[in-house]
C-alpha positions in Angstrom: -24.9 -15.9 -6.8 -21.6 -14.2 -7.6 -18.5 -16.5 -8.1 -15.2 -15.4 -6.6 -12.1 -17.2 -7.9 -9.4 -17.8 -5.4 -5.9 -19.0 -5.8 -3.8 -20.4 -3.0 0.0 -20.5 -2.8 1.2 -23.3 -0.6 -0.6 -26.2 1.0 1.2 -27.0 4.2 -0.6 -26.9 7.5 -1.9 -23.4 7.1 -2.8 -23.7 3.4 -4.8 -27.0 4.1 -6.7 -25.4 7.0 -7.5 -22.3 4.8 -9.0 -24.6 2.2 -11.0 -26.6 4.9 -12.2 -23.4 6.6 -13.4 -21.9 3.2 -15.4 -25.1 2.7 -16.7 -25.1 6.3 -17.9 -21.5 6.0 -19.7 -21.9 2.6 -22.9 -20.8 4.2 -21.5 -17.5 5.5 -20.2 -16.7 2.0 -23.6 -17.7 0.5 -25.3 -15.3 2.8 -23.3 -12.6 1.1 -24.3 -13.9 -2.3 -20.9 -15.4 -3.0 -19.7 -18.8 -4.0 -15.9 -19.4 -3.6 -14.2 -21.3 -6.4 -10.7 -22.4 -5.8 -8.9 -22.1 -9.2 -5.7 -23.7 -8.1 -3.4 -24.5 -5.2 0.3 -24.2 -6.0 2.5 -27.0 -4.4 5.9 -28.6 -5.0 4.6 -32.2 -5.0 1.0 -33.0 -6.0 1.4 -36.6 -4.8 2.1 -35.8 -1.1 -0.8 -36.8 1.2 -2.8 -33.8 2.4 -5.9 -33.2 4.4 -7.7 -31.0 1.8 -11.3 -30.9 0.7 -12.1 -33.5 -2.0 -11.5 -32.2 -5.5 -8.9 -29.5 -4.5 -7.0 -28.6 -7.7 -3.4 -29.1 -6.6 -0.8 -28.1 -9.2 2.8 -27.3 -9.7 2.0 -24.8 -12.5 1.2 -21.2 -11.4 -0.6 -20.3 -14.6 -4.0 -20.4 -12.7 -3.0 -17.2 -11.0 -3.9 -15.2 -14.1 -7.6 -16.0 -13.6 -7.8 -15.4 -9.9 -9.7 -12.5 -8.4 -7.8 -12.8 -5.1 -4.7 -14.8 -4.1 -4.1 -16.3 -0.6 -0.3 -16.7 0.0 0.5 -19.4 2.5 3.9 -20.6 1.3 6.3 -18.6 3.4 9.7 -17.3 2.3 10.4 -14.0 0.6 11.8 -14.0 -2.9 9.7 -16.9 -4.4 6.3 -15.7 -3.2 7.2 -12.1 -4.2 8.0 -13.2 -7.7 4.6 -15.0 -8.0 2.6 -12.2 -6.4 4.2 -9.3 -8.3 2.2 -9.6 -11.6 -1.0 -10.3 -9.6 -0.6 -7.1 -7.5 0.5 -5.0 -10.6 -2.9 -5.9 -12.2 -4.7 -4.3 -9.2 -5.9 -7.5 -7.6 -5.7 -8.2 -3.9 -3.5 -10.5 -1.8 -4.1 -12.1 1.5 -1.1 -13.3 3.4 0.3 -14.3 6.8 3.9 -13.8 5.6 5.5 -11.3 8.1 9.0 -11.8 6.6 7.7 -10.8 3.2 5.9 -7.8 4.6 9.0 -6.7 6.6 11.6 -7.2 4.0 9.8 -6.3 0.8 8.0 -3.2 2.0 9.6 -0.9 -0.5 7.7 -2.8 -3.2 4.6 -3.7 -1.2 3.8 -0.4 0.5 2.0 1.2 -2.4 -0.3 -1.7 -2.6 -1.0 -1.6 1.1 -1.8 2.1 0.9 -4.2 1.2 -1.9 -6.0 -1.3 0.3 -4.8 -4.3 -1.7 -3.0 -6.1 1.0 -4.8 -8.1 3.8 -2.5 -9.4 6.5 -4.3 -9.8 9.8 -2.7 -13.2 10.3 0.9 -12.0 9.9 1.1 -11.0 13.6 -0.5 -13.1 16.4 -2.3 -15.3 13.8 -6.0 -15.4 14.6 -5.8 -13.0 17.5 -6.8 -9.7 16.0 -4.4 -6.9 16.6 -3.7 -5.5 13.1 -7.4 -4.8 12.5 -7.8 -2.6 15.6 -4.4 -0.9 15.1 -5.2 0.0 11.5 -8.6 1.4 12.3 -10.1 2.5 15.7 -6.8 2.8 17.6 -5.6 5.5 15.2 -7.8 8.0 17.1 -5.6 7.5 20.2 -2.1 8.9 20.5 0.2 5.9 20.5 2.7 5.8 23.3 4.2 2.3 23.7 3.7 -1.4 23.0 5.3 -4.5 24.5 4.5 -8.0 23.1 5.4 -11.7 23.1 5.1 -12.8 19.5 6.9 -16.1 19.1 5.5 -19.3 20.3 8.7 -21.3 19.9 10.7 -19.1 22.3 7.7 -19.1 24.6 7.7 -22.9 24.7 11.5 -23.1 25.2 11.6 -20.7 28.1 8.6 -22.4 29.7 10.4 -25.7 29.6 13.5 -24.1 31.0 11.3 -22.8 34.0 10.6 -26.5 34.6 14.3 -27.3 34.9 15.4 -28.2 31.4 18.6 -26.8 29.8 18.2 -24.6 26.7 19.6 -27.3 24.3 17.1 -29.9 25.6 14.2 -27.6 25.4 15.1 -26.5 21.9 15.4 -30.1 20.7 12.0 -30.9 22.1 10.5 -27.9 20.3 12.1 -29.1 17.0 10.8 -32.6 17.6 7.3 -31.3 18.2 7.5 -29.2 15.0 7.5 -25.9 16.9 10.9 -24.8 15.7 12.5 -25.0 12.3 15.9 -26.7 11.6 18.0 -24.5 11.8 15.9 -22.6 14.3 17.6 -19.2 14.0 14.6 -17.3 12.7 12.7 -18.1 15.9 15.4 -18.3 18.7 17.5 -15.5 17.1 14.6 -13.1 17.5 14.2 -12.4 13.8 10.6 -13.7 13.5 9.6 -11.5 16.3 11.5 -8.6 14.7 9.5 -9.1 11.4 6.3 -8.9 13.4 7.3 -5.8 15.3 8.2 -4.1 12.0 4.7 -4.8 10.7 3.1 -3.4 13.9 5.3 -0.3 13.9 3.9 0.8 10.6 0.4 1.2 12.1 1.4 3.3 15.1 4.8 4.8 14.7 5.9 5.2 11.1 4.1 3.9 8.0 7.5 3.2 6.4 9.3 1.8 9.4 12.2 -0.3 8.1 13.0 -3.8 9.3 16.7 -3.0 9.7 15.9 -0.4 12.5 14.8 -3.1 14.9 17.5 -4.0 17.4 17.5 -7.8 17.8 18.8 -10.1 20.5 17.5 -13.7 20.7 17.4 -16.3 23.4 20.4 -18.4 22.3 22.6 -17.3 25.2 19.8 -17.7 27.8 20.9 -20.2 30.5 19.0 -22.3 33.0 20.6 -20.3 35.8 19.2 -17.1 34.3 15.7 -18.5 34.2 16.0 -19.8 37.7 17.4 -16.6 39.1 14.5 -14.7 37.6 12.0 -17.0 39.2 13.7 -16.7 42.5 13.1 -12.9 42.2 9.4 -13.4 41.4 10.0 -12.6 37.8 9.8 -14.5 34.4 11.9 -14.2 31.4 10.1 -13.5 28.0 11.4 -12.6 24.5 9.8 -9.2 24.3 9.2 -7.0 21.3 9.1 -3.3 22.4 8.3 -0.1 20.6 8.5 3.3 22.2 9.7 6.9 21.6 13.0 7.8 23.1 14.1 11.4 22.9 11.6 11.9 20.1 12.7 8.9 18.0 10.9 5.6 17.7 13.0 2.7 19.0 12.1 -0.9 18.3 13.9 -3.8 19.9 13.6 -7.5 20.5 15.3 -8.9 23.6 14.9 -11.3 26.5 13.5 -9.3 29.5 12.9 -10.3 33.1 9.3 -9.2 33.9 7.4 -9.2 37.2 5.1 -12.2 37.5 2.1 -9.9 37.5 3.0 -8.2 34.3 0.3 -8.7 31.7 2.8 -10.5 29.4 3.2 -13.1 32.2 -0.5 -13.4 33.2 -2.6 -12.9 30.1 0.3 -14.2 28.1 1.3 -17.0 30.3 1.2 -19.6 27.5 0.0 -17.5 24.6 1.0 -14.6 22.4 0.2 -11.3 24.0 0.5 -7.6 23.4 0.2 -4.6 25.8 -0.8 -1.5 23.8 -0.6 1.9 25.5 -2.3 5.0 24.0 -2.9 8.4 25.6 -6.7 8.4 25.1 -7.5 4.7 24.9 -5.3 3.8 27.9 -3.7 0.4 28.3 -5.1 -2.4 26.2 -4.2 -6.1 26.5 -4.5 -8.5 23.5 -3.8 -12.3 24.1 -4.6 -15.4 22.3 -3.3 -18.1 20.0 -0.3 -16.8 17.9 0.3 -19.8 15.7 -1.2 -23.1 14.4 -2.9 -24.0 11.2 -6.6 -23.3 12.0 -5.9 -20.3 14.2 -3.9 -18.7 11.3 -6.5 -19.8 8.8 -9.3 -18.1 10.8 -7.7 -14.7 10.3 -6.9 -15.4 6.6 -10.5 -16.5 5.8 -11.6 -13.5 7.8 -9.6 -11.3 5.5 -11.3 -13.0 2.6 -14.7 -12.2 4.0 -13.6 -8.6 4.5 -12.6 -8.3 0.8 -15.8 -10.0 -0.3 -17.8 -7.5 1.7 -15.9 -4.6 0.3 -13.6 -3.6 3.2 -10.1 -2.4 2.2 -7.0 -4.2 3.3 -4.8 -3.1 6.2 -3.6 0.4 5.4 -0.5 1.6 7.2 0.2 5.1 8.3 0.8 7.4 5.3 
């Protein structure tokens, strides 16, 4: 039995569920001849109550990273996780992350590691619904034409509540009370979280070095109840849509509220879930839909990435 030493950065909802799922799937790893040993879990406060497996080595000292074969990053943010991951990546060891902001904004530094197969990040877009895996492998044989996607659960929740007659401010306050939206909620409602995710996707089908600052972003802050009701009266629904297509030979990426027909796949398959419509010349139109957030949903993709690394599959390689 081979021992694989894992380090985890962050132990919020996602980090806890990653640890619990690793424990739950011990038999799967054992079938591969591997025993997972968690060397450390970096947290800010070791005394805070958490739903972790018994004996989880919580610590405020990142020194354990030096002995880890692979690191799972679940802390969020950009600068702090990058400073912790930098020496690990430079040593040639892999990283598993769901951090779309880090991937979008630190690509100049991360791209070389991604090209080398050292970055695993299925969970960064649509969490446990697999879109990056297919886009980084089998879909490359098809000529990419266009994609449209709904990628932010907070905006989806707010607009759905507005369809039921609530004003934007009330729907937002409820989303924050339920923990769906941050305070301040700009990253979500401003469209920037969706833009981060669209940037990650663009690097698999348009340009392997697609920059975050090329995404045109408009959020839902100015959306009114009257807008939503007027769309419903027309037989349409408003969604915050991420869209990537070629216009006059140049890739254009934008995030904006769009009024879509009720029978559009983003309104049917994606009625209450994240969804993506992918169009390729040879593969035709493909529809992906499923949970795009939540601790265990996200953990399922991250532990799946860990299994891929254990088996020997490379990480998610962007276009060269």
